[in-house]
C-alpha positions in Angstrom: 24.3 22.1 23.2 25.0 18.4 23.3 21.3 17.8 23.8 20.5 19.7 20.6 23.2 17.8 18.7 21.7 14.5 20.0 18.2 15.6 19.0 19.4 16.6 15.5 21.2 13.3 15.0 18.2 11.4 16.3 15.9 13.4 13.9 18.1 12.6 10.9 18.3 8.9 11.8 14.5 8.6 12.4 13.6 10.5 9.2 16.0 8.2 7.3 14.3 5.1 8.8 10.9 6.5 7.9 12.1 7.2 4.3 13.4 3.6 4.0 10.3 2.1 5.5 8.2 4.3 3.2 10.1 3.2 0.1 9.7 -0.5 1.1 6.0 -0.2 1.7 5.4 1.9 -1.4 7.3 -0.6 -3.6 5.3 -3.4 -2.2 2.1 -1.5 -2.8 3.0 -0.8 -6.4 3.8 -4.5 -7.0 0.6 -5.7 -5.2 -1.5 -3.2 -7.2 -0.2 -4.6 -10.5 -0.8 -8.2 -9.2 -4.3 -7.3 -8.1 -5.1 -5.7 -11.4 -4.0 -8.9 -13.3 -5.9 -11.0 -10.8 -9.1 -8.9 -11.3 -9.0 -9.3 -15.0 -8.4 -13.0 -14.8 -11.7 -13.6 -12.8 -14.7 -14.4 -14.9 -16.6 -11.2 -15.7 -19.8 -12.6 -14.1 -17.9 -12.9 -10.7 -15.9 -9.7 -10.8 -18.6 -7.7 -9.0 -17.6 -9.8 -5.9 -14.1 -8.3 -5.7 -14.7 -4.9 -7.4 -15.4 -3.0 -4.2 -12.4 -4.5 -2.5 -10.2 -3.5 -5.4 -11.6 0.0 -5.6 -11.2 0.5 -1.8 -7.6 -0.6 -2.1 -6.9 1.8 -4.9 -8.6 4.7 -3.0 -6.5 3.9 0.1 -3.4 3.8 -2.0 -4.3 7.2 -3.5 -4.9 8.6 0.0 -1.5 7.3 1.1 0.1 9.1 -1.9 -1.7 12.3 -0.8 -0.2 12.0 2.6 3.3 11.6 1.1 2.8 14.8 -0.8 1.7 16.6 2.3 4.8 15.3 4.1 2.9 13.2 6.7 5.1 10.2 6.4 3.8 8.2 9.3 0.2 8.4 8.2 1.3 7.6 4.6 3.0 4.5 5.7 -0.1 3.4 7.6 -2.3 4.0 4.6 0.0 2.1 2.3 0.1 -0.8 4.7 -3.7 -0.9 4.8 -3.8 -0.8 1.0 -1.3 -3.7 0.9 -3.6 -5.7 3.2 -6.6 -5.0 1.0 -4.7 -6.0 -2.2 -3.6 -9.3 -0.5 -7.2 -10.0 0.6 -8.5 -9.2 -2.9 -6.0 -11.5 -4.5 -6.9 -14.3 -2.1 -10.6 -13.8 -2.8 -9.9 -13.7 -6.5 -8.1 -17.0 -6.2 -11.1 -18.5 -4.5 -13.3 -17.3 -7.4 -11.1 -19.1 -9.9 -8.9 -16.3 -11.1 -6.0 -17.8 -13.1 -3.6 -15.0 -12.3 -4.3 -14.7 -8.6 
């Protein structure tokens, strides 16, 4: 019985940690998506093609992460959102190199 109580308490604690981590990663992803969008629009239109694929891949990865949240696969969702965050950061850095004013 004590083992079951321990498992139940551990499950509640671990799910709460995952929920907090998910909230942090999702908030960061939302902020980075807004920053990347502003960055994309600040790059000269003749150079946007260079970062368009990276921006679209980040958006697709973010959407996939949201899909995993809806299917209650929190660990996979966190991983997908972290990948999207990395893609957004790379895209903003690349946009800065291309002369984007808002990157």
